[in-house]
N, C-alpha and C positions, 0 to 999 in steps of 0.2 A: 442551487447545486445540481439540479436535474435538468436544467435548461442549457441551450447552446452546446449540445453534444454533436460533434461532427458525424456525418453519415459513415465516413470511412475512417478507420483507425489502423493504418498500417503499422504504427508503432504506438506504444503507450504514450499518453499525453500527460505531462505534469504541468499544472498551472498554479503559480503562487497566488494565494488570495490575500495574505497578510504576512508581513515579515517585520519583526521588531527584534531588538537585542534580546537574545535568549530563546526566541521561538520563531517558527515558520509554520504557517498553516497553508496546506495545498490541497487541491483537488487532483485526483489521479483518475484517468479514464483508461480502461482496459477492455479488450474484446478478444478473448482467446489467447491472451498473452501469458507468458510464464518467464521466470528467470532462466537464462540459458543453462543447459546441463553443466554441472560441475561448478557453477558460480554461486556464491553466497553474498548476501548483504551483511556488512559488518560496519555499522555506523558509530560515529563518535558521540552521538546524542541519542536520547530516548525518543521513541516514536510511538504514538498512540494512533491507531487506525480505527475508523468506523466505516463499515460497509453500508452504503446508502441504497445501492441498486445492484442487481446481478448476483454473482456468487464467485467464491474463490477458495482455493486450498493453499494454506501456508504450512511450511515445514520449518521447525526449529531444529538446529543441529543437535545431535545426540538424543533426540526424542523420537520414539517409534511412531507416535500418533501424528496424524495430520490434522491441523485445525481447519475445519470447514466453516466458512463465514457466509452468512446470508444477510439480507437487509436487516439492519438494527444491531448486528453483532459487532463487537469491538474487541480489541486486543492491545495490550501494552507490550512493546518490545524494548526492553532496557538497552542502553548503550552497550555495544559489543556482543549483543545476543545475535549470533549468526543465524540468519533465516533466509528463506527463499520462497517465492511464489511458485507453487507447483502447477497451478492452472487458474484460469479465470473463465467464466462462462463464454462459450463460443457463439451462442445464439442470441445474445443481447449484451449491451454494454454493462460493464461493471464500474460503478462509481464509488470511489473511496474518498474519505476525508482523512487527511493525515496531518497530525500535529507533531512537529519535531521540536524538542525543547531541551535546554540545558543552560545552566548558569555560565557555561564557557562558550556558548554559541555566539558567533559574530553577528 
């Protein structure tokens, strides 16, 4: 998970590791990336994220606090929980492991 990280990450990189009916496991690589202003993720499936390297701040709609994630931290984002990435570490890569799952997932 912490190998084969490109030197340059002009955009976030999403890599599918495993996909089966009902779930998808992916590695996400970020470096100074954030969700564009005014945009929110609103997914049809649950997502569990584990931060492996770096740091990130996540905001959940209608919550005043920001979730700060450091290596080893994880968070469950239920389906239709509107959220956004406020920031990722700019001085090093942020490596996420994300599991998307649902009994309705193709």
